[in-house]
OpenMM code with the backbone's topology and positions (N, CA, C; nanometers):
from openmm import Vec3, app, unit

residues = "MET ALA CYS GLY TRP GLU THR VAL GLU VAL PRO THR ALA VAL LEU GLY ALA GLU PHE ASP GLN ILE SER PRO PRO ALA LEU LEU LYS GLN PHE ALA LYS VAL LEU ILE ALA LYS SER GLU VAL ASP GLY TYR VAL LYS ILE PHE PRO LYS VAL SER HIS GLY TRP THR VAL ARG TYR ASN VAL GLU ASP LYS SER ALA ALA LYS CYS ALA GLU GLU ALA HIS GLN ASN MET LEU GLU TRP PHE ALA LYS TYR VAL ASN".split()
positions = [
    Vec3(1.3510, -0.0939, 1.5372),
    Vec3(1.3812, -0.2140, 1.4614),
    Vec3(1.3919, -0.1798, 1.3133),
    Vec3(1.4992, -0.2180, 1.2527),
    Vec3(1.5202, -0.1904, 1.1109),
    Vec3(1.4364, -0.2846, 1.0257),
    Vec3(1.3803, -0.2292, 0.9185),
    Vec3(1.2986, -0.3132, 0.8298),
    Vec3(1.3601, -0.3243, 0.6910),
    Vec3(1.4803, -0.2705, 0.6713),
    Vec3(1.5463, -0.2841, 0.5435),
    Vec3(1.5125, -0.1759, 0.4429),
    Vec3(1.4259, -0.0847, 0.4785),
    Vec3(1.3840, 0.0205, 0.3868),
    Vec3(1.4590, 0.1507, 0.4101),
    Vec3(1.5520, 0.1504, 0.5013),
    Vec3(1.6207, 0.2732, 0.5374),
    Vec3(1.6938, 0.3377, 0.4197),
    Vec3(1.7261, 0.2606, 0.3175),
    Vec3(1.7997, 0.3129, 0.2026),
    Vec3(1.7092, 0.3468, 0.0844),
    Vec3(1.5791, 0.3542, 0.1056),
    Vec3(1.4867, 0.3852, -0.0046),
    Vec3(1.5247, 0.5196, -0.0660),
    Vec3(1.5325, 0.5217, -0.1993),
    Vec3(1.5737, 0.6424, -0.2704),
    Vec3(1.4797, 0.6804, -0.3839),
    Vec3(1.3760, 0.6033, -0.4040),
    Vec3(1.2826, 0.6301, -0.5131),
    Vec3(1.1413, 0.6422, -0.4568),
    Vec3(1.0536, 0.7134, -0.5259),
    Vec3(0.9157, 0.7239, -0.4798),
    Vec3(0.8555, 0.5840, -0.4576),
    Vec3(0.7882, 0.5690, -0.3442),
    Vec3(0.7379, 0.4374, -0.3063),
    Vec3(0.5975, 0.4477, -0.2485),
    Vec3(0.5062, 0.3707, -0.3029),
    Vec3(0.3701, 0.3617, -0.2507),
    Vec3(0.3453, 0.2168, -0.2122),
    Vec3(0.2905, 0.1978, -0.0931),
    Vec3(0.2600, 0.0633, -0.0449),
    Vec3(0.1112, 0.0588, -0.0125),
    Vec3(0.0392, -0.0290, -0.0801),
    Vec3(-0.1028, -0.0484, -0.0546),
    Vec3(-0.1178, -0.1856, 0.0095),
    Vec3(-0.1587, -0.1870, 0.1359),
    Vec3(-0.1634, -0.3122, 0.2099),
    Vec3(-0.3030, -0.3485, 0.2556),
    Vec3(-0.3133, -0.4725, 0.3023),
    Vec3(-0.4405, -0.5259, 0.3507),
    Vec3(-0.4383, -0.5386, 0.5024),
    Vec3(-0.5530, -0.5203, 0.5632),
    Vec3(-0.5641, -0.5353, 0.7083),
    Vec3(-0.5313, -0.6783, 0.7515),
    Vec3(-0.5716, -0.7751, 0.6711),
    Vec3(-0.5480, -0.9157, 0.7039),
    Vec3(-0.4446, -0.9723, 0.6070),
    Vec3(-0.3204, -0.9742, 0.6506),
    Vec3(-0.2121, -1.0167, 0.5626),
    Vec3(-0.0992, -1.0747, 0.6462),
    Vec3(-0.0717, -1.2032, 0.6302),
    Vec3(0.0358, -1.2674, 0.7056),
    Vec3(0.1725, -1.2370, 0.6447),
    Vec3(0.1774, -1.2036, 0.5165),
    Vec3(0.3041, -1.1756, 0.4495),
    Vec3(0.3533, -1.0354, 0.4850),
    Vec3(0.2639, -0.9376, 0.4760),
    Vec3(0.2954, -0.7985, 0.5124),
    Vec3(0.1876, -0.7478, 0.6074),
    Vec3(0.1927, -0.7901, 0.7327),
    Vec3(0.0888, -0.7489, 0.8278),
    Vec3(0.0948, -0.5981, 0.8562),
    Vec3(-0.0154, -0.5416, 0.9033),
    Vec3(-0.0197, -0.3986, 0.9317),
    Vec3(0.0961, -0.3481, 1.0195),
    Vec3(0.1418, -0.4266, 1.1142),
    Vec3(0.2541, -0.3832, 1.1987),
    Vec3(0.3789, -0.3586, 1.1145),
    Vec3(0.4038, -0.4444, 1.0172),
    Vec3(0.5188, -0.4266, 0.9288),
    Vec3(0.4970, -0.3063, 0.8363),
    Vec3(0.3758, -0.2913, 0.7858),
    Vec3(0.3456, -0.1772, 0.6997),
    Vec3(0.3645, -0.0461, 0.7748),
    Vec3(0.3318, -0.0448, 0.9023),
    Vec3(0.3511, 0.0762, 0.9832),
    Vec3(0.4998, 0.1076, 0.9988),
    Vec3(0.5838, 0.0054, 1.0034),
    Vec3(0.7285, 0.0286, 1.0058),
    Vec3(0.7734, 0.0911, 0.8741),
    Vec3(0.7207, 0.0406, 0.7631),
    Vec3(0.7518, 0.0977, 0.6324),
    Vec3(0.7120, 0.2458, 0.6303),
    Vec3(0.5939, 0.2751, 0.6832),
    Vec3(0.5447, 0.4131, 0.6838),
    Vec3(0.6386, 0.5039, 0.7626),
    Vec3(0.6871, 0.4574, 0.8762),
    Vec3(0.7795, 0.5382, 0.9564),
    Vec3(0.9058, 0.5700, 0.8781),
    Vec3(0.9563, 0.4730, 0.8060),
    Vec3(1.0773, 0.4951, 0.7254),
    Vec3(1.0484, 0.5967, 0.6154),
    Vec3(0.9346, 0.5822, 0.5481),
    Vec3(0.9010, 0.6745, 0.4391),
    Vec3(0.8792, 0.8166, 0.4921),
    Vec3(0.8188, 0.8279, 0.6073),
    Vec3(0.7987, 0.9605, 0.6675),
    Vec3(0.9334, 1.0234, 0.7020),
    Vec3(1.0251, 0.9426, 0.7515),
    Vec3(1.1579, 0.9923, 0.7887),
    Vec3(1.2393, 1.0332, 0.6660),
    Vec3(1.2065, 0.9784, 0.5508),
    Vec3(1.2777, 1.0108, 0.4262),
    Vec3(1.1985, 1.1188, 0.3525),
    Vec3(1.1912, 1.2368, 0.4083),
    Vec3(1.1068, 1.3424, 0.3517),
    Vec3(1.1492, 1.3832, 0.2107),
    Vec3(1.2728, 1.3551, 0.1724),
    Vec3(1.3180, 1.3896, 0.0378),
    Vec3(1.2665, 1.2914, -0.0677),
    Vec3(1.2059, 1.1819, -0.0237),
    Vec3(1.1520, 1.0807, -0.1150),
    Vec3(1.0006, 1.0752, -0.0962),
    Vec3(0.9257, 1.0913, -0.2052),
    Vec3(0.7805, 1.0847, -0.1980),
    Vec3(0.7385, 0.9408, -0.1709),
    Vec3(0.6503, 0.9228, -0.0750),
    Vec3(0.6036, 0.7882, -0.0472),
    Vec3(0.4932, 0.7870, 0.0567),
    Vec3(0.4185, 0.6789, 0.0562),
    Vec3(0.3142, 0.6618, 0.1564),
    Vec3(0.2777, 0.5146, 0.1689),
    Vec3(0.2123, 0.4833, 0.2795),
    Vec3(0.1595, 0.3503, 0.3047),
    Vec3(0.0112, 0.3677, 0.3348),
    Vec3(-0.0694, 0.2848, 0.2727),
    Vec3(-0.2137, 0.2886, 0.2942),
    Vec3(-0.2595, 0.1462, 0.3243),
    Vec3(-0.3280, 0.1289, 0.4357),
    Vec3(-0.3777, -0.0035, 0.4747),
    Vec3(-0.5291, -0.0046, 0.4551),
    Vec3(-0.5748, -0.0961, 0.3735),
    Vec3(-0.7174, -0.1059, 0.3437),
    Vec3(-0.7857, -0.1975, 0.4458),
    Vec3(-0.8945, -0.1497, 0.5064),
    Vec3(-0.9629, -0.2266, 0.6111),
    Vec3(-1.0460, -0.3421, 0.5552),
    Vec3(-1.0543, -0.4466, 0.6351),
    Vec3(-1.1445, -0.5600, 0.6087),
    Vec3(-1.1150, -0.6352, 0.4798),
    Vec3(-0.9891, -0.6313, 0.4327),
    Vec3(-0.9518, -0.7072, 0.3139),
    Vec3(-0.8294, -0.7920, 0.3455),
    Vec3(-0.8075, -0.8945, 0.2633),
    Vec3(-0.6960, -0.9868, 0.2813),
    Vec3(-0.5951, -0.9707, 0.1686),
    Vec3(-0.4752, -1.0255, 0.1902),
    Vec3(-0.3690, -1.0230, 0.0898),
    Vec3(-0.4253, -1.0641, -0.0462),
    Vec3(-0.3964, -0.9852, -0.1486),
    Vec3(-0.4433, -1.0153, -0.2837),
    Vec3(-0.5802, -0.9582, -0.3164),
    Vec3(-0.6312, -0.8729, -0.2286),
    Vec3(-0.7678, -0.8236, -0.2451),
    Vec3(-0.7907, -0.7460, -0.3738),
    Vec3(-0.6898, -0.6916, -0.4345),
    Vec3(-0.7123, -0.6115, -0.5553),
    Vec3(-0.7401, -0.6959, -0.6787),
    Vec3(-0.7057, -0.8232, -0.6732),
    Vec3(-0.7285, -0.9111, -0.7882),
    Vec3(-0.8168, -1.0306, -0.7546),
    Vec3(-0.8324, -1.0590, -0.6261),
    Vec3(-0.9151, -1.1734, -0.5847),
    Vec3(-1.0183, -1.1261, -0.4836),
    Vec3(-1.1285, -1.0781, -0.5330),
    Vec3(-1.2347, -1.0337, -0.4438),
    Vec3(-1.3691, -1.0697, -0.5044),
    Vec3(-1.4672, -1.0782, -0.4203),
    Vec3(-1.6027, -1.1098, -0.4633),
    Vec3(-1.6652, -0.9812, -0.5173),
    Vec3(-1.6930, -0.9767, -0.6457),
    Vec3(-1.7473, -0.8553, -0.7070),
    Vec3(-1.8844, -0.8181, -0.6512),
    Vec3(-1.9523, -0.9138, -0.5893),
    Vec3(-2.0825, -0.8855, -0.5284),
    Vec3(-2.0686, -0.8252, -0.3888),
    Vec3(-1.9489, -0.8298, -0.3316),
    Vec3(-1.9215, -0.7689, -0.2012),
    Vec3(-1.8854, -0.6227, -0.2261),
    Vec3(-1.9807, -0.5336, -0.2010),
    Vec3(-1.9617, -0.3920, -0.2339),
    Vec3(-1.8420, -0.3312, -0.1616),
    Vec3(-1.8182, -0.3709, -0.0385),
    Vec3(-1.7053, -0.3178, 0.0374),
    Vec3(-1.5722, -0.3627, -0.0236),
    Vec3(-1.5625, -0.4900, -0.0568),
    Vec3(-1.4395, -0.5433, -0.1171),
    Vec3(-1.4161, -0.4798, -0.2538),
    Vec3(-1.5219, -0.4667, -0.3337),
    Vec3(-1.5089, -0.4066, -0.4662),
    Vec3(-1.4663, -0.2609, -0.4551),
    Vec3(-1.5205, -0.1895, -0.3573),
    Vec3(-1.4844, -0.0487, -0.3379),
    Vec3(-1.3359, -0.0362, -0.3025),
    Vec3(-1.2871, -0.1220, -0.2126),
    Vec3(-1.1455, -0.1186, -0.1753),
    Vec3(-1.0563, -0.1492, -0.2958),
    Vec3(-1.0949, -0.2469, -0.3751),
    Vec3(-1.0157, -0.2825, -0.4934),
    Vec3(-1.0139, -0.1673, -0.5933),
    Vec3(-1.1281, -0.1078, -0.6177),
    Vec3(-1.1357, 0.0041, -0.7114),
    Vec3(-1.0520, 0.1226, -0.6619),
    Vec3(-1.0582, 0.1501, -0.5320),
    Vec3(-0.9793, 0.2594, -0.4752),
    Vec3(-0.8296, 0.2317, -0.4902),
    Vec3(-0.7890, 0.1087, -0.4633),
    Vec3(-0.6477, 0.0721, -0.4779),
    Vec3(-0.6038, 0.0826, -0.6234),
    Vec3(-0.6879, 0.0382, -0.7157),
    Vec3(-0.6550, 0.0488, -0.8581),
    Vec3(-0.6375, 0.1955, -0.8973),
    Vec3(-0.7259, 0.2820, -0.8483),
    Vec3(-0.7155, 0.4247, -0.8779),
    Vec3(-0.5869, 0.4824, -0.8182),
    Vec3(-0.5548, 0.4436, -0.6947),
    Vec3(-0.4294, 0.4890, -0.6315),
    Vec3(-0.3090, 0.4491, -0.7155),
    Vec3(-0.3085, 0.3260, -0.7649),
    Vec3(-0.1965, 0.2781, -0.8468),
    Vec3(-0.1872, 0.3550, -0.9784),
    Vec3(-0.3003, 0.3776, -1.0427),
    Vec3(-0.2999, 0.4518, -1.1688),
    Vec3(-0.2466, 0.5935, -1.1491),
    Vec3(-0.2902, 0.6591, -1.0428),
    Vec3(-0.2429, 0.7946, -1.0143),
    Vec3(-0.0926, 0.7951, -0.9875),
    Vec3(-0.0441, 0.6945, -0.9134),
    Vec3(0.0979, 0.6872, -0.8824),
    Vec3(0.1807, 0.6654, -1.0092),
    Vec3(0.1353, 0.5731, -1.0933),
    Vec3(0.2071, 0.5482, -1.2188),
    Vec3(0.2039, 0.6710, -1.3095),
    Vec3(0.0904, 0.7370, -1.3171),
    Vec3(0.0798, 0.8570, -1.4010),
    Vec3(0.1752, 0.9651, -1.3514),
    Vec3(0.1922, 0.9742, -1.2227),
    Vec3(0.2797, 1.0765, -1.1633),
    Vec3(0.4274, 1.0460, -1.1876),
    Vec3(0.4670, 0.9186, -1.1810),
    Vec3(0.6086, 0.8848, -1.1838),
    Vec3(0.6573, 0.8114, -1.3074),
    Vec3(0.5678, 0.7596, -1.3900),
    Vec3(0.6122, 0.6860, -1.5073),
    Vec3(0.5972, 0.7711, -1.6333),
    Vec3(0.5129, 0.8690, -1.6312),
    Vec3(0.4941, 0.9565, -1.7486),
    Vec3(0.6176, 1.0357, -1.7809),
] * unit.nanometer
topology = app.Topology()
chain = topology.addChain("A")
for resn in residues:
    res = topology.addResidue(resn, chain)
    for name in ("N", "CA", "C"):
        topology.addAtom(name, app.Element.getBySymbol(name[0]), res)
């Protein structure tokens, strides 16, 4: 099944949530297959467990698991931007 990403030509990182109706894990796995097939383009998909859509900006700071996932995603984004925007 085509997901529309077959023409990806730029480095792409997708950070997703386990609980997400907009981009559910099944769809993210399709994205990952496309990125893997495009070996000439750097990219990856990472699905964070036990979090919902928007977890990087809307999480309970007292929930250590949620905070850890958000911090990890923020670090992933910073590393990606440093690699490709510098």
